[in-house]
N, CA, C, O and the ligand as a Tripos MOL2 file, in Angstrom:
@<TRIPOS>MOLECULE
protein
  229   227    58     0     0
PROTEIN
NO_CHARGES

@<TRIPOS>ATOM
      1 N           8.9630  -64.2400  -21.3070 N.3       1 MET1
      2 CA          8.8960  -63.7660  -22.5950 C.3       1 MET1
      3 C           9.0080  -62.2830  -22.6350 C.2       1 MET1
      4 O           9.9110  -61.7410  -23.2720 O.2       1 MET1
      5 N           8.0290  -61.5510  -21.9070 N.am      2 ALA2
      6 CA          8.0410  -60.1530  -21.9700 C.3       2 ALA2
      7 C           9.3400  -59.5040  -21.4630 C.2       2 ALA2
      8 O           9.7580  -58.4190  -21.8690 O.2       2 ALA2
      9 N           9.9680  -60.3100  -20.4920 N.am      3 LYS3
     10 CA         11.2160  -59.8930  -19.9730 C.3       3 LYS3
     11 C          12.3550  -59.8160  -20.9430 C.2       3 LYS3
     12 O          13.1770  -58.9000  -20.9780 O.2       3 LYS3
     13 N          12.3270  -60.8290  -21.6980 N.am      4 ILE4
     14 CA         13.4290  -60.9120  -22.8260 C.3       4 ILE4
     15 C          13.2150  -59.8730  -23.7590 C.2       4 ILE4
     16 O          14.2010  -59.2690  -24.1830 O.2       4 ILE4
     17 N          11.9680  -59.5400  -24.1840 N.am      5 GLU5
     18 CA         11.6810  -58.5270  -25.1710 C.3       5 GLU5
     19 C          12.1190  -57.2200  -24.5350 C.2       5 GLU5
     20 O          12.6880  -56.3920  -25.2470 O.2       5 GLU5
     21 N          11.9030  -56.9750  -23.2710 N.am      6 ALA6
     22 CA         12.2350  -55.6390  -22.6940 C.3       6 ALA6
     23 C          13.8040  -55.4810  -22.7790 C.2       6 ALA6
     24 O          14.3310  -54.3890  -22.9930 O.2       6 ALA6
     25 N          14.5210  -56.6640  -22.5930 N.am      7 ALA7
     26 CA         15.9610  -56.7450  -22.5270 C.3       7 ALA7
     27 C          16.4820  -56.4520  -23.8640 C.2       7 ALA7
     28 O          17.4170  -55.6690  -24.0330 O.2       7 ALA7
     29 N          15.8970  -57.0640  -24.8070 N.am      8 GLN8
     30 CA         16.1910  -56.6980  -26.1830 C.3       8 GLN8
     31 C          16.0380  -55.3630  -26.5220 C.2       8 GLN8
     32 O          16.9130  -54.8400  -27.2130 O.2       8 GLN8
     33 N          15.0410  -54.6950  -26.1400 N.am      9 GLN9
     34 CA         14.5510  -53.3550  -26.4520 C.3       9 GLN9
     35 C          15.7630  -52.4020  -25.7760 C.2       9 GLN9
     36 O          16.1490  -51.3480  -26.2830 O.2       9 GLN9
     37 N          16.2490  -52.9440  -24.6150 N.am     10 ARG10
     38 CA         17.0930  -52.0250  -24.0130 C.3      10 ARG10
     39 C          18.6160  -52.2890  -24.7210 C.2      10 ARG10
     40 O          19.4070  -51.3490  -24.8010 O.2      10 ARG10
     41 N          18.9180  -53.4590  -25.1580 N.am     11 LEU11
     42 CA         20.0290  -53.6970  -25.7720 C.3      11 LEU11
     43 C          20.1920  -52.9990  -27.1180 C.2      11 LEU11
     44 O          21.2180  -52.3830  -27.4060 O.2      11 LEU11
     45 N          19.1830  -53.1130  -27.9010 N.am     12 TYR12
     46 CA         19.1890  -52.6340  -29.3180 C.3      12 TYR12
     47 C          18.5470  -51.2810  -29.4630 C.2      12 TYR12
     48 O          18.7270  -50.5620  -30.4460 O.2      12 TYR12
     49 N          17.7460  -50.9540  -28.3790 N.am     13 GLY13
     50 CA         17.0510  -49.7150  -28.5340 C.3      13 GLY13
     51 C          16.0330  -49.5450  -29.6480 C.2      13 GLY13
     52 O          15.6810  -48.4210  -30.0080 O.2      13 GLY13
     53 N          15.5710  -50.6340  -30.1820 N.am     14 GLY14
     54 CA         14.6070  -50.5780  -31.2310 C.3      14 GLY14
     55 C          15.2750  -50.0330  -32.4930 C.2      14 GLY14
     56 O          14.5780  -49.5060  -33.3600 O.2      14 GLY14
     57 N          16.6560  -50.1440  -32.6350 N.am     15 VAL15
     58 CA         17.2860  -49.5570  -33.7270 C.3      15 VAL15
     59 C          17.6940  -50.7770  -34.7440 C.2      15 VAL15
     60 O          18.3140  -51.7620  -34.3430 O.2      15 VAL15
     61 N          17.3250  -50.6230  -35.9560 N.am     16 PHE16
     62 CA         17.6610  -51.6240  -36.9580 C.3      16 PHE16
     63 C          18.3800  -51.1670  -38.1290 C.2      16 PHE16
     64 O          18.2430  -49.9940  -38.4760 O.2      16 PHE16
     65 N          19.0590  -51.8750  -38.7170 N.am     17 ILE17
     66 CA         19.9990  -51.5020  -39.8210 C.3      17 ILE17
     67 C          19.2540  -52.2770  -41.0650 C.2      17 ILE17
     68 O          18.8510  -53.4400  -41.0620 O.2      17 ILE17
     69 N          19.1770  -51.2430  -42.2080 N.am     18 CYS18
     70 CA         18.5880  -51.7860  -43.3990 C.3      18 CYS18
     71 C          19.7350  -52.7310  -43.9870 C.2      18 CYS18
     72 O          20.9060  -52.3530  -43.9880 O.2      18 CYS18
     73 N          19.3650  -53.9180  -44.4640 N.am     19 LYS19
     74 CA         20.4520  -54.7770  -45.1820 C.3      19 LYS19
     75 C          20.6500  -54.3000  -46.5030 C.2      19 LYS19
     76 O          21.7010  -54.6120  -47.0630 O.2      19 LYS19
     77 N          19.7580  -53.5470  -47.1370 N.am     20 THR20
     78 CA         19.7870  -53.0760  -48.4300 C.3      20 THR20
     79 C          20.7160  -51.8330  -48.6170 C.2      20 THR20
     80 O          21.5660  -51.7660  -49.5040 O.2      20 THR20
     81 N          20.4940  -50.9430  -47.7800 N.am     21 CYS21
     82 CA         21.1540  -49.5820  -48.0250 C.3      21 CYS21
     83 C          21.9930  -49.2690  -46.7370 C.2      21 CYS21
     84 O          22.8090  -48.3470  -46.7450 O.2      21 CYS21
     85 N          21.7910  -50.0180  -45.6780 N.am     22 GLY22
     86 CA         22.6820  -49.8190  -44.5240 C.3      22 GLY22
     87 C          22.2710  -48.6230  -43.5690 C.2      22 GLY22
     88 O          23.0360  -48.2030  -42.7000 O.2      22 GLY22
     89 N          21.0030  -48.1060  -43.7960 N.am     23 SER23
     90 CA         20.7480  -47.0910  -42.9190 C.3      23 SER23
     91 C          20.1220  -47.3380  -41.7430 C.2      23 SER23
     92 O          19.4740  -48.3850  -41.7280 O.2      23 SER23
     93 N          20.1210  -46.5990  -40.6200 N.am     24 LYS24
     94 CA         19.5150  -46.8230  -39.4000 C.3      24 LYS24
     95 C          18.0420  -46.6690  -39.3580 C.2      24 LYS24
     96 O          17.5990  -45.6150  -39.8150 O.2      24 LYS24
     97 N          17.2510  -47.4960  -38.9110 N.am     25 ILE25
     98 CA         15.9150  -47.2940  -38.6550 C.3      25 ILE25
     99 C          15.5130  -47.5880  -37.3350 C.2      25 ILE25
    100 O          15.8410  -48.6400  -36.7880 O.2      25 ILE25
    101 N          14.7430  -46.6210  -36.7260 N.am     26 LYS26
    102 CA         14.0680  -46.8130  -35.3730 C.3      26 LYS26
    103 C          12.7480  -47.3840  -35.6260 C.2      26 LYS26
    104 O          11.8430  -46.7860  -36.2090 O.2      26 LYS26
    105 N          12.6750  -48.7030  -35.1090 N.am     27 ALA27
    106 CA         11.2360  -49.1400  -35.1740 C.3      27 ALA27
    107 C          10.8970  -50.0280  -34.0730 C.2      27 ALA27
    108 O          11.7690  -50.3940  -33.2850 O.2      27 ALA27
    109 N           9.6630  -50.4060  -33.9660 N.am     28 ASP28
    110 CA          9.2330  -51.4250  -32.9000 C.3      28 ASP28
    111 C           9.6350  -52.8110  -33.3470 C.2      28 ASP28
    112 O           9.2720  -53.2150  -34.4510 O.2      28 ASP28
    113 N          10.3550  -53.5440  -32.5550 N.am     29 PRO29
    114 CA         10.9220  -54.7890  -32.8850 C.3      29 PRO29
    115 C           9.8200  -55.7780  -33.2510 C.2      29 PRO29
    116 O          10.0140  -56.7140  -34.0260 O.2      29 PRO29
    117 N           8.7930  -55.5560  -32.7280 N.am     30 LYS30
    118 CA          7.4290  -56.4430  -33.0820 C.3      30 LYS30
    119 C           7.0900  -56.2540  -34.5360 C.2      30 LYS30
    120 O           6.7600  -57.1910  -35.2620 O.2      30 LYS30
    121 N           7.1930  -54.9070  -34.9620 N.am     31 LYS31
    122 CA          6.7540  -54.5900  -36.3160 C.3      31 LYS31
    123 C           7.8460  -55.1570  -37.2730 C.2      31 LYS31
    124 O           7.5600  -55.5080  -38.4180 O.2      31 LYS31
    125 N           9.0070  -55.2300  -36.8050 N.am     32 VAL32
    126 CA         10.1590  -55.7650  -37.6810 C.3      32 VAL32
    127 C           9.9890  -57.2130  -37.8470 C.2      32 VAL32
    128 O          10.1370  -57.7700  -38.9340 O.2      32 VAL32
    129 N           9.6470  -57.8740  -36.6580 N.am     33 ALA33
    130 CA          9.4250  -59.3690  -36.6310 C.3      33 ALA33
    131 C           8.2430  -59.6080  -37.6270 C.2      33 ALA33
    132 O           8.2430  -60.6240  -38.3220 O.2      33 ALA33
    133 N           7.2750  -58.7230  -37.7040 N.am     34 ASP34
    134 CA          6.0250  -59.0650  -38.5270 C.3      34 ASP34
    135 C           6.3020  -58.6250  -40.0080 C.2      34 ASP34
    136 O           5.5160  -58.8440  -40.9300 O.2      34 ASP34
    137 N           7.5980  -57.9330  -40.1430 N.am     35 GLY35
    138 CA          7.7950  -57.3850  -41.5350 C.3      35 GLY35
    139 C           6.9770  -56.2090  -41.8400 C.2      35 GLY35
    140 O           6.7820  -55.9060  -43.0170 O.2      35 GLY35
    141 N           6.4970  -55.5400  -40.9080 N.am     36 LYS36
    142 CA          5.7370  -54.3420  -41.2210 C.3      36 LYS36
    143 C           6.4750  -53.1070  -41.1350 C.2      36 LYS36
    144 O           5.9270  -52.0520  -41.4570 O.2      36 LYS36
    145 N           7.7550  -53.1430  -40.7020 N.am     37 ALA37
    146 CA          8.7190  -52.0310  -40.5820 C.3      37 ALA37
    147 C           9.4940  -51.9560  -41.9220 C.2      37 ALA37
    148 O           9.9890  -52.9360  -42.4790 O.2      37 ALA37
    149 N           9.5390  -50.7720  -42.3420 N.am     38 LYS38
    150 CA         10.2730  -50.6710  -43.7620 C.3      38 LYS38
    151 C          11.2290  -49.5310  -43.6350 C.2      38 LYS38
    152 O          11.0290  -48.6040  -42.8510 O.2      38 LYS38
    153 N          12.2640  -49.6120  -44.4130 N.am     39 CYS39
    154 CA         13.3370  -48.6700  -44.4930 C.3      39 CYS39
    155 C          12.7360  -47.3560  -45.1390 C.2      39 CYS39
    156 O          12.0000  -47.4000  -46.1250 O.2      39 CYS39
    157 N          13.0800  -46.2670  -44.5500 N.am     40 ARG40
    158 CA         12.5800  -44.9650  -44.9990 C.3      40 ARG40
    159 C          13.2130  -44.5330  -46.3810 C.2      40 ARG40
    160 O          12.6300  -43.8620  -47.2320 O.2      40 ARG40
    161 N          14.5230  -45.0340  -46.4700 N.am     41 LYS41
    162 CA         15.2670  -44.5190  -47.6040 C.3      41 LYS41
    163 C          14.9850  -45.4330  -48.8510 C.2      41 LYS41
    164 O          14.7230  -44.9250  -49.9420 O.2      41 LYS41
    165 N          15.0380  -46.6430  -48.6870 N.am     42 CYS42
    166 CA         14.9430  -47.6320  -49.8640 C.3      42 CYS42
    167 C          13.6390  -48.4440  -49.7820 C.2      42 CYS42
    168 O          13.4250  -49.2960  -50.6440 O.2      42 CYS42
    169 N          12.7940  -48.2360  -48.8360 N.am     43 LYS43
    170 CA         11.5740  -48.8890  -48.7220 C.3      43 LYS43
    171 C          11.6860  -50.4500  -48.4680 C.2      43 LYS43
    172 O          10.6840  -51.1620  -48.4010 O.2      43 LYS43
    173 N          12.9990  -50.9390  -48.3280 N.am     44 GLY44
    174 CA         13.1110  -52.3470  -48.2010 C.3      44 GLY44
    175 C          12.6250  -52.8490  -46.7520 C.2      44 GLY44
    176 O          12.5490  -52.0850  -45.7900 O.2      44 GLY44
    177 N          12.3520  -54.0050  -46.7070 N.am     45 SER45
    178 CA         11.8660  -54.6360  -45.2510 C.3      45 SER45
    179 C          12.8890  -55.6050  -44.8280 C.2      45 SER45
    180 O          12.6340  -56.3520  -43.8830 O.2      45 SER45
    181 N          14.0280  -55.6680  -45.4360 N.am     46 ALA46
    182 CA         15.0800  -56.4280  -44.9430 C.3      46 ALA46
    183 C          15.7960  -55.7680  -43.8200 C.2      46 ALA46
    184 O          16.7490  -55.0410  -44.1010 O.2      46 ALA46
    185 N          15.4790  -55.9220  -42.6940 N.am     47 LEU47
    186 CA         16.2080  -55.2350  -41.6080 C.3      47 LEU47
    187 C          16.8930  -56.1990  -40.6730 C.2      47 LEU47
    188 O          16.4400  -57.3380  -40.5550 O.2      47 LEU47
    189 N          17.9500  -55.8140  -40.0070 N.am     48 ARG48
    190 CA         18.5910  -56.6240  -39.0700 C.3      48 ARG48
    191 C          18.8450  -55.8080  -37.8470 C.2      48 ARG48
    192 O          18.9200  -54.5840  -37.9530 O.2      48 ARG48
    193 N          18.9930  -56.4430  -36.6110 N.am     49 THR49
    194 CA         19.1620  -55.7400  -35.4490 C.3      49 THR49
    195 C          20.5400  -55.2200  -35.3950 C.2      49 THR49
    196 O          21.4720  -55.7910  -35.9620 O.2      49 THR49
    197 N          20.6690  -54.1200  -34.7010 N.am     50 LYS50
    198 CA         21.9920  -53.5080  -34.4970 C.3      50 LYS50
    199 C          22.8330  -54.4450  -33.6220 C.2      50 LYS50
    200 O          22.4110  -54.8750  -32.5490 O.2      50 LYS50
    201 N          23.9980  -54.7350  -34.1040 N.am     51 LYS51
    202 CA         24.9070  -55.7130  -33.2340 C.3      51 LYS51
    203 C          25.4350  -54.9130  -32.1740 C.2      51 LYS51
    204 O          25.7630  -53.7340  -32.2980 O.2      51 LYS51
    205 N          25.5150  -55.6580  -31.0210 N.am     52 LYS52
    206 CA         26.0730  -55.2050  -29.8030 C.3      52 LYS52
    207 C          27.4910  -55.0950  -29.9130 C.2      52 LYS52
    208 O          28.1270  -56.0790  -30.2910 O.2      52 LYS52
    209 N          28.0690  -54.0290  -29.6340 N.am     53 LYS53
    210 CA         29.6380  -53.9900  -29.5920 C.3      53 LYS53
    211 C          30.2090  -54.7930  -28.4140 C.2      53 LYS53
    212 O          29.7250  -54.7180  -27.2850 O.2      53 LYS53
    213 N          31.1830  -55.5070  -28.7070 N.am     54 THR54
    214 CA         31.8320  -56.3500  -27.6920 C.3      54 THR54
    215 C          32.7470  -55.4710  -26.7990 C.2      54 THR54
    216 O          32.9270  -55.8380  -25.6380 O.2      54 THR54
    217 N          33.2950  -54.4210  -27.2180 N.am     55 GLY55
    218 CA         34.1710  -53.5290  -26.3860 C.3      55 GLY55
    219 C          35.5000  -53.9440  -26.4540 C.2      55 GLY55
    220 O          36.3760  -53.3800  -25.7970 O.2      55 GLY55
    221 N          35.7470  -54.9950  -27.2840 N.am     56 LYS56
    222 CA         37.1990  -55.4830  -27.3610 C.3      56 LYS56
    223 C          37.5700  -55.2850  -28.7750 C.2      56 LYS56
    224 O          36.7190  -55.4210  -29.6540 O.2      56 LYS56
    225 N          38.7630  -54.9780  -29.0380 N.am     57 ALA57
    226 CA         39.2280  -54.6560  -30.5090 C.3      57 ALA57
    227 C          39.5040  -55.9490  -31.2310 C.2      57 ALA57
    228 O          39.8820  -55.9330  -32.4020 O.2      57 ALA57
    229 ZN         17.2790  -49.2980  -46.7810 Zn       58 ZN58
@<TRIPOS>BOND
     1     1     2 1
     2     2     3 1
     3     3     4 2
     4     3     5 am
     5     5     6 1
     6     6     7 1
     7     7     8 2
     8     7     9 am
     9     9    10 1
    10    10    11 1
    11    11    12 2
    12    11    13 am
    13    13    14 1
    14    14    15 1
    15    15    16 2
    16    15    17 am
    17    17    18 1
    18    18    19 1
    19    19    20 2
    20    19    21 am
    21    21    22 1
    22    22    23 1
    23    23    24 2
    24    23    25 am
    25    25    26 1
    26    26    27 1
    27    27    28 2
    28    27    29 am
    29    29    30 1
    30    30    31 1
    31    31    32 2
    32    31    33 am
    33    33    34 1
    34    34    35 1
    35    35    36 2
    36    35    37 am
    37    37    38 1
    38    38    39 1
    39    39    40 2
    40    39    41 am
    41    41    42 1
    42    42    43 1
    43    43    44 2
    44    43    45 am
    45    45    46 1
    46    46    47 1
    47    47    48 2
    48    47    49 am
    49    49    50 1
    50    50    51 1
    51    51    52 2
    52    51    53 am
    53    53    54 1
    54    54    55 1
    55    55    56 2
    56    55    57 am
    57    57    58 1
    58    58    59 1
    59    59    60 2
    60    59    61 am
    61    61    62 1
    62    62    63 1
    63    63    64 2
    64    63    65 am
    65    65    66 1
    66    66    67 1
    67    67    68 2
    68    67    69 am
    69    69    70 1
    70    70    71 1
    71    71    72 2
    72    71    73 am
    73    73    74 1
    74    74    75 1
    75    75    76 2
    76    75    77 am
    77    77    78 1
    78    78    79 1
    79    79    80 2
    80    79    81 am
    81    81    82 1
    82    82    83 1
    83    83    84 2
    84    83    85 am
    85    85    86 1
    86    86    87 1
    87    87    88 2
    88    87    89 am
    89    89    90 1
    90    90    91 1
    91    91    92 2
    92    91    93 am
    93    93    94 1
    94    94    95 1
    95    95    96 2
    96    95    97 am
    97    97    98 1
    98    98    99 1
    99    99   100 2
   100    99   101 am
   101   101   102 1
   102   102   103 1
   103   103   104 2
   104   103   105 am
   105   105   106 1
   106   106   107 1
   107   107   108 2
   108   107   109 am
   109   109   110 1
   110   110   111 1
   111   111   112 2
   112   111   113 am
   113   113   114 1
   114   114   115 1
   115   115   116 2
   116   115   117 am
   117   117   118 1
   118   118   119 1
   119   119   120 2
   120   119   121 am
   121   121   122 1
   122   122   123 1
   123   123   124 2
   124   123   125 am
   125   125   126 1
   126   126   127 1
   127   127   128 2
   128   127   129 am
   129   129   130 1
   130   130   131 1
   131   131   132 2
   132   131   133 am
   133   133   134 1
   134   134   135 1
   135   135   136 2
   136   135   137 am
   137   137   138 1
   138   138   139 1
   139   139   140 2
   140   139   141 am
   141   141   142 1
   142   142   143 1
   143   143   144 2
   144   143   145 am
   145   145   146 1
   146   146   147 1
   147   147   148 2
   148   147   149 am
   149   149   150 1
   150   150   151 1
   151   151   152 2
   152   151   153 am
   153   153   154 1
   154   154   155 1
   155   155   156 2
   156   155   157 am
   157   157   158 1
   158   158   159 1
   159   159   160 2
   160   159   161 am
   161   161   162 1
   162   162   163 1
   163   163   164 2
   164   163   165 am
   165   165   166 1
   166   166   167 1
   167   167   168 2
   168   167   169 am
   169   169   170 1
   170   170   171 1
   171   171   172 2
   172   171   173 am
   173   173   174 1
   174   174   175 1
   175   175   176 2
   176   175   177 am
   177   177   178 1
   178   178   179 1
   179   179   180 2
   180   179   181 am
   181   181   182 1
   182   182   183 1
   183   183   184 2
   184   183   185 am
   185   185   186 1
   186   186   187 1
   187   187   188 2
   188   187   189 am
   189   189   190 1
   190   190   191 1
   191   191   192 2
   192   191   193 am
   193   193   194 1
   194   194   195 1
   195   195   196 2
   196   195   197 am
   197   197   198 1
   198   198   199 1
   199   199   200 2
   200   199   201 am
   201   201   202 1
   202   202   203 1
   203   203   204 2
   204   203   205 am
   205   205   206 1
   206   206   207 1
   207   207   208 2
   208   207   209 am
   209   209   210 1
   210   210   211 1
   211   211   212 2
   212   211   213 am
   213   213   214 1
   214   214   215 1
   215   215   216 2
   216   215   217 am
   217   217   218 1
   218   218   219 1
   219   219   220 2
   220   219   221 am
   221   221   222 1
   222   222   223 1
   223   223   224 2
   224   223   225 am
   225   225   226 1
   226   226   227 1
   227   227   228 2
@<TRIPOS>SUBSTRUCTURE
     1 MET1         2 RESIDUE 1 A MET
     2 ALA2         6 RESIDUE 1 A ALA
     3 LYS3        10 RESIDUE 1 A LYS
     4 ILE4        14 RESIDUE 1 A ILE
     5 GLU5        18 RESIDUE 1 A GLU
     6 ALA6        22 RESIDUE 1 A ALA
     7 ALA7        26 RESIDUE 1 A ALA
     8 GLN8        30 RESIDUE 1 A GLN
     9 GLN9        34 RESIDUE 1 A GLN
    10 ARG10       38 RESIDUE 1 A ARG
    11 LEU11       42 RESIDUE 1 A LEU
    12 TYR12       46 RESIDUE 1 A TYR
    13 GLY13       50 RESIDUE 1 A GLY
    14 GLY14       54 RESIDUE 1 A GLY
    15 VAL15       58 RESIDUE 1 A VAL
    16 PHE16       62 RESIDUE 1 A PHE
    17 ILE17       66 RESIDUE 1 A ILE
    18 CYS18       70 RESIDUE 1 A CYS
    19 LYS19       74 RESIDUE 1 A LYS
    20 THR20       78 RESIDUE 1 A THR
    21 CYS21       82 RESIDUE 1 A CYS
    22 GLY22       86 RESIDUE 1 A GLY
    23 SER23       90 RESIDUE 1 A SER
    24 LYS24       94 RESIDUE 1 A LYS
    25 ILE25       98 RESIDUE 1 A ILE
    26 LYS26      102 RESIDUE 1 A LYS
    27 ALA27      106 RESIDUE 1 A ALA
    28 ASP28      110 RESIDUE 1 A ASP
    29 PRO29      114 RESIDUE 1 A PRO
    30 LYS30      118 RESIDUE 1 A LYS
    31 LYS31      122 RESIDUE 1 A LYS
    32 VAL32      126 RESIDUE 1 A VAL
    33 ALA33      130 RESIDUE 1 A ALA
    34 ASP34      134 RESIDUE 1 A ASP
    35 GLY35      138 RESIDUE 1 A GLY
    36 LYS36      142 RESIDUE 1 A LYS
    37 ALA37      146 RESIDUE 1 A ALA
    38 LYS38      150 RESIDUE 1 A LYS
    39 CYS39      154 RESIDUE 1 A CYS
    40 ARG40      158 RESIDUE 1 A ARG
    41 LYS41      162 RESIDUE 1 A LYS
    42 CYS42      166 RESIDUE 1 A CYS
    43 LYS43      170 RESIDUE 1 A LYS
    44 GLY44      174 RESIDUE 1 A GLY
    45 SER45      178 RESIDUE 1 A SER
    46 ALA46      182 RESIDUE 1 A ALA
    47 LEU47      186 RESIDUE 1 A LEU
    48 ARG48      190 RESIDUE 1 A ARG
    49 THR49      194 RESIDUE 1 A THR
    50 LYS50      198 RESIDUE 1 A LYS
    51 LYS51      202 RESIDUE 1 A LYS
    52 LYS52      206 RESIDUE 1 A LYS
    53 LYS53      210 RESIDUE 1 A LYS
    54 THR54      214 RESIDUE 1 A THR
    55 GLY55      218 RESIDUE 1 A GLY
    56 LYS56      222 RESIDUE 1 A LYS
    57 ALA57      226 RESIDUE 1 A ALA
    58 ZN58       229 GROUP 0 **** ****
């Protein structure tokens, strides 16, 4: 479990995107999962993880 969390942290770098205004938020994934992380811009708590780029067009 901890291993997967560490891998996700590495992949996403704890960066989330606000679904409401689209701004980037750096937050602890655990806080986001608990709904405790909020967007600084619009104060919304609807966040999604930053999608990993495939590297292909
Ligand atoms: Zn926002």
